[in-house]
C-alpha positions as CSV (number, residue, x, y, z in Angstrom):
1,M,21.6,29.8,-98.4
2,H,23.3,27.1,-100.4
3,G,23.3,23.4,-99.4
4,G,22.8,24.0,-95.7
5,D,26.0,26.0,-95.0
6,G,24.3,28.8,-93.1
7,P,24.8,29.8,-89.5
8,S,21.5,28.3,-88.4
9,D,22.7,24.9,-89.6
10,D,25.9,25.2,-87.6
11,A,23.8,26.0,-84.4
12,A,21.5,23.1,-85.1
13,G,24.4,20.8,-85.5
14,R,25.9,22.0,-82.2
15,R,22.6,21.5,-80.4
16,R,22.3,18.0,-81.9
17,A,25.9,17.1,-80.8
18,R,25.3,18.5,-77.3
19,R,22.1,16.4,-76.9
20,L,24.0,13.3,-78.1
21,L,26.8,14.1,-75.6
22,V,24.4,14.5,-72.8
23,A,22.6,11.3,-73.6
24,A,25.9,9.4,-73.8
25,A,27.0,10.8,-70.5
26,V,23.7,9.8,-68.8
27,L,24.1,6.3,-70.3
28,A,27.7,6.0,-69.1
29,V,26.8,7.2,-65.5
30,S,23.9,4.7,-65.4
31,A,26.2,1.9,-66.5
32,L,28.8,2.8,-63.9
33,L,26.2,2.9,-61.1
34,Y,24.9,-0.5,-62.2
35,L,28.4,-2.0,-62.2
36,A,29.2,-0.5,-58.8
37,D,26.0,-2.0,-57.4
38,L,27.0,-5.4,-58.9
39,I,30.5,-5.2,-57.3
40,V,29.2,-4.1,-53.9
41,S,26.5,-6.8,-53.8
42,S,28.6,-9.6,-55.2
43,G,28.2,-12.8,-53.1
44,T,24.6,-11.9,-52.2
45,V,21.3,-12.6,-53.8
46,P,20.0,-9.4,-55.5
47,R,17.5,-7.3,-53.5
48,G,13.9,-8.2,-54.0
49,V,14.3,-11.9,-54.9
50,T,11.7,-14.3,-53.8
51,A,12.0,-18.1,-54.3
52,A,9.1,-20.4,-53.7
53,G,7.4,-17.7,-51.7
54,V,10.5,-17.2,-49.5
55,Q,12.2,-13.7,-49.4
56,V,15.9,-14.3,-50.0
57,G,17.0,-10.9,-51.5
58,G,20.0,-9.3,-49.9
59,L,21.1,-12.5,-48.1
60,A,24.5,-14.1,-48.7
61,V,24.1,-17.1,-51.0
62,D,24.8,-19.6,-48.1
63,E,22.2,-17.9,-45.9
64,A,19.6,-17.9,-48.7
65,E,20.2,-21.6,-49.2
66,L,19.7,-22.3,-45.5
67,R,16.5,-20.2,-45.4
68,L,15.1,-21.9,-48.5
69,R,15.9,-25.4,-47.1
70,A,14.3,-24.5,-43.7
71,E,11.1,-23.3,-45.4
72,I,10.8,-25.8,-48.3
73,E,11.9,-29.1,-46.8
74,P,8.9,-29.4,-44.4
75,R,6.6,-28.9,-47.5
76,G,8.2,-32.0,-49.1
77,T,7.2,-34.3,-46.2
78,R,3.5,-33.3,-46.2
79,P,1.1,-35.6,-48.0
80,I,-0.4,-34.4,-51.2
81,P,-4.1,-35.1,-51.5
82,V,-5.0,-36.7,-54.9
83,T,-8.5,-37.3,-56.1
84,V,-9.2,-39.6,-58.9
85,G,-12.5,-39.7,-60.9
């Protein structure tokens, strides 16, 4: 065979192209699913988010803010013990 012009080289090239196409398709579908999730959940805090120990994931932004204020503000009024020396 001269310079890689044989039938086995053509088959290898097709296999490589098919693998690349499958990988690109998987990547494209994953990107579309991610974008769909962003669109559906817009206006809410992403699932699984915790702030200052308070679960706020999946809540509307306003609800998350209210929950955080309700949980955190009482902490701000408690005295903080300080020891010197």
